[in-house]
C-alpha positions in Angstrom: 46.0 22.7 -12.5 43.8 24.8 -10.7 43.2 23.1 -7.7 39.4 22.8 -8.1 37.6 19.9 -8.6 35.3 19.3 -12.1 32.0 19.6 -11.2 29.5 17.1 -10.7 26.4 16.2 -12.2 23.8 15.4 -10.7 21.3 12.8 -12.1 18.7 15.0 -12.9 15.3 13.3 -10.6 17.4 13.2 -8.4 15.6 14.8 -4.7 16.7 17.2 -3.0 13.7 16.7 -0.2 11.5 15.3 1.2 8.0 14.9 -1.0 4.9 14.2 -0.4 2.6 14.5 2.9 4.4 16.9 5.4 7.1 17.1 3.5 9.0 19.5 1.9 7.6 19.4 -1.2 9.8 21.7 -3.5 8.2 21.8 -6.9 11.2 20.7 -8.8 11.0 17.7 -6.8 7.0 16.4 -7.2 8.0 17.6 -10.8 9.8 14.7 -10.4 8.8 12.6 -8.2 5.4 13.4 -10.9 7.6 11.9 -13.4 8.4 9.6 -11.8 5.1 8.0 -11.5 4.0 8.5 -15.1 7.2 6.8 -16.3 5.8 3.7 -14.3 2.9 3.5 -15.4 0.5 4.9 -13.2 -2.8 6.1 -15.3 -2.6 2.4 -17.0 -2.5 0.8 -14.0 -4.9 3.0 -11.8 -6.7 5.1 -14.4 -6.6 7.9 -13.1 -4.0 11.1 -14.4 -1.4 12.7 -12.9 -0.6 16.2 -14.0 2.7 17.4 -13.7 2.8 20.2 -12.9 5.2 20.8 -9.6 2.8 20.8 -7.0 1.8 18.1 -4.7 -1.6 17.7 -4.2 -3.4 14.6 -3.2 -3.4 13.6 -7.0 0.9 13.4 -5.9 0.0 12.4 -3.0 -2.5 9.1 -3.8 0.2 8.3 -6.8 3.2 8.3 -4.2 1.5 5.6 -2.2 0.3 3.3 -4.7 4.1 3.2 -5.6 4.1 2.4 -2.5 2.3 -0.7 -2.2 4.0 -2.1 -5.6 7.1 -1.8 -3.6 5.5 -2.8 -0.4 6.6 -0.4 1.5 4.6 1.4 4.0 1.9 3.6 2.1 3.3 6.6 3.3 2.8 8.7 0.8 5.8 10.6 1.4 9.7 10.6 0.0 12.9 11.5 1.0 15.7 12.1 -1.2 17.1 9.0 0.3 14.7 6.6 -0.8 16.1 4.3 -2.4 13.3 2.7 -4.7 12.3 6.8 -5.9 16.2 7.3 -7.2 
């Protein structure tokens, strides 16, 4: 027995930093949010295309706000790693 624990496997879409308005906006986290918005039906519901590019521009912030409204949350345009609706 080595005394070390097995590594913890993290969910691939788990956020490690905040994304959106005034967020940290790490590229990998932004890509995860962008993928989540696309998979949630953003384009079908709004007719707008969200590019998955890792940059948090106005289109990404609007997609976050859309999703927050969809879930009856305050549409702040900011997602924190602990926001349950985005995990």
